[in-house]
C-alpha positions as CSV (number, residue, x, y, z in Angstrom):
1,M,-125.7,-36.5,23.9
2,E,-129.0,-34.9,24.0
3,G,-129.4,-32.2,22.3
4,S,-127.5,-34.1,19.8
5,R,-131.1,-36.6,19.5
6,E,-132.8,-33.1,19.6
7,K,-131.1,-32.2,16.5
8,E,-131.9,-35.3,14.5
9,Q,-135.3,-34.6,14.7
10,I,-135.7,-31.7,13.0
11,K,-137.7,-32.0,9.8
12,F,-135.3,-32.1,6.7
13,E,-136.9,-29.3,5.2
14,D,-136.4,-27.0,8.2
15,A,-132.0,-28.9,8.2
16,L,-131.6,-28.1,4.6
17,A,-133.2,-24.1,4.6
18,R,-130.2,-23.8,8.6
19,L,-127.9,-25.3,6.6
20,E,-128.8,-23.1,3.3
21,T,-129.0,-19.8,5.4
22,I,-125.1,-20.7,6.9
23,V,-124.0,-21.3,3.9
24,R,-125.1,-17.7,2.2
25,Q,-124.2,-16.2,6.0
26,L,-120.3,-17.9,5.6
27,E,-120.0,-17.5,1.9
28,S,-120.7,-13.7,3.1
29,G,-117.1,-13.0,4.1
30,E,-118.3,-11.2,7.2
31,L,-117.7,-13.8,10.1
32,D,-115.2,-13.2,11.8
33,L,-112.9,-17.2,11.9
34,E,-114.9,-18.3,15.4
35,E,-117.8,-17.6,13.9
36,A,-116.8,-19.4,10.9
37,L,-115.7,-22.4,12.3
38,A,-118.8,-22.6,15.1
39,K,-121.6,-22.1,11.5
40,F,-119.1,-24.7,10.0
41,E,-119.2,-27.2,13.2
42,E,-122.7,-26.9,13.4
43,G,-123.1,-26.1,9.0
44,I,-120.9,-30.2,9.3
45,G,-124.2,-31.8,11.7
46,L,-127.1,-30.9,9.5
47,V,-125.8,-32.4,6.2
48,K,-125.3,-36.0,8.1
49,I,-128.9,-35.1,9.6
50,C,-130.1,-34.7,6.0
51,N,-127.5,-37.8,4.4
52,K,-129.7,-39.1,7.1
53,K,-132.5,-38.9,6.8
54,L,-131.9,-38.7,2.6
55,E,-131.0,-42.3,3.6
56,T,-134.5,-43.8,5.5
57,A,-136.6,-43.0,3.0
58,E,-134.4,-44.3,0.5
59,K,-135.5,-47.8,1.8
60,K,-139.1,-46.8,1.5
61,I,-138.8,-45.8,-1.2
62,E,-140.9,-48.2,-4.0
63,T,-141.5,-48.0,-7.6
64,L,-144.2,-49.0,-9.2
65,L,-143.7,-50.6,-12.7
66,R,-145.4,-53.0,-15.6
67,G,-146.4,-56.0,-15.6
68,E,-146.2,-58.6,-18.1
69,K,-149.8,-58.1,-18.8
70,G,-149.2,-54.4,-18.2
71,D,-151.1,-54.3,-14.7
72,F,-149.1,-52.5,-11.4
73,V,-147.2,-53.9,-9.6
74,L,-145.3,-53.0,-6.7
75,K,-141.4,-53.0,-6.8
76,T,-138.6,-52.3,-4.0
77,L,-136.2,-50.0,-4.9
78,E,-134.2,-54.3,-4.4
79,G,-136.1,-55.4,-7.2
80,K,-138.1,-57.9,-5.4
81,D,-142.1,-57.7,-5.9
82,E,-144.6,-57.3,-2.9
83,K,-145.0,-60.6,-3.2
84,G,-140.8,-60.7,-1.9
85,R,-139.6,-62.5,-6.1
């Protein structure tokens, strides 16, 4: 599935913009059944790609919190500080 790999290389913003276009086309009611099904299928694929990219980004997010002494401590989403505590 080389086409599938190529789609996963699309930027999140580009995938979201394409998805918004598809939604507008589907909402317009101007597509025949075959076109609407094809657009819907493409949209589902784009949703999966966007979700995967968001999950990946979420894992990378680090939150900056104030430590006990008022200094900033970098913490991961799991709540561990940068030293693994």
